[in-house]
N, C-alpha and C positions, 0 to 999 in steps of 0.2 A: 504493499500500499504506500501511497505517496504521502509523506508527512505534510506537504502543503495542503493537499486535498483534505486530510484529516482535520487540520487546523481550521481550514475554510468552513468545513462542516460544523465544527464545534463552535466557531464564531456565529455562524448562521443560527444554530440552535439557541445560542445565548441570546442573541437579539430577538428571536421569536419569543422566547421566554419572558423577556422583559416586556415586550409588547402585550403579551397574554395577561400579565399581572394587572 
């Protein structure tokens, strides 16, 4: 797996989580 892709996915999930709160 590409570390950049993993970090991108993690960042996306974090942003979505903030929007959902």
